[in-house]
Phi, psi and omega in degrees: 000138183295133182289161181297328182298332183291348178282345183252145182282338182202162175301325179297320179294323179293318178296322178296319178298315181297321179294316179296321179297316179296319179295322179296320178295319179294317180297317179299318179295320179294318178299316179299319180293320178297316178299319180296316180295321178297320179292319177298319179295319179298317180295316180296321178295318178298316180295322181293336181264004183248143172287132186297322186282311187263344185068009172283174172298158176252182185297325179297316179294320179297318179298318180297311182292310185296317180293329175293320177297319178296315180301320181276357184055041179282133179293130177199168179233139174255128172249132181247120178250143175222128179288147180257124177059034179300329180304329179298326179295312179297317183292325184273318187251345183099163186289331179296315177291327176301321178293322176299318179299315180298318178296320179295318177300314179302319179294321180290323175296314183297330179300336184259014180243168180262174182302322184270002177273165180230134179241135183219151168258122185249356179198190182307309181225033181239140183228150177235140172238130172256110180269118177277097186221124180255011181292170177295163184305314182301319180290327176300316177300316182296317181296315181297315179297320180298312182299316180295310183294317181294318178298316179299319179297316179298317182290322177299317179294319178298318179296319179296322183281330189240342183223043185296337181279352181255116184279148166060040169258148183180206182214148175236141181225150174215164183215165175216140179263125180297129177231112183300341178277345182245325186253126180257351180206166178297322183300327180289326177289316180297319179300318178294319178294322178297317178297317178300316179297317181297321178294318178294321179295320179298320179292321176298322178299318179292314183298330182256020174054047174081012183281334180263145175212000000 
């Protein structure tokens, strides 16, 4: 069988081939390491943008996305949710079950959103939804009401099935429609949605004779 040296015209050519082969192995290893580092960075970035308990987006991620939407004057709606009497869940069942409850709430909120919407937990018992909606104003109102009402219905049913011994737990929601002529930042839209939620919570408090807080 013809020896490997016979493939080369000279010893110099053979040495050059060996050098190129070694460099290719080193380059390949470096490329693999770069890909690995990029994947590690992606995972860390993803983790940094997620709420530890619910695995939803966190407030930092919402600010990044929402402020970009404001900057681009992208049509959207902010829904602000606040759990009612969530402390009773922790006090009655413990914080571990309380975390299960929060995850379940996040899942029920997400069930009523679309692929391009974003759901986040921004506080102990507060959630934000960014609805990506280019519909007319009237339809935006309808969509926001649907998400709030449907979420409330799901959570009420969940509470009856799993926490029947705990009275007056639920959720309150409010929303705001982004208007580039009125809102200069995401925080201004969220503030308006928060006020809307607070007014709805106050009405729920009245309707239930002070049972909600």
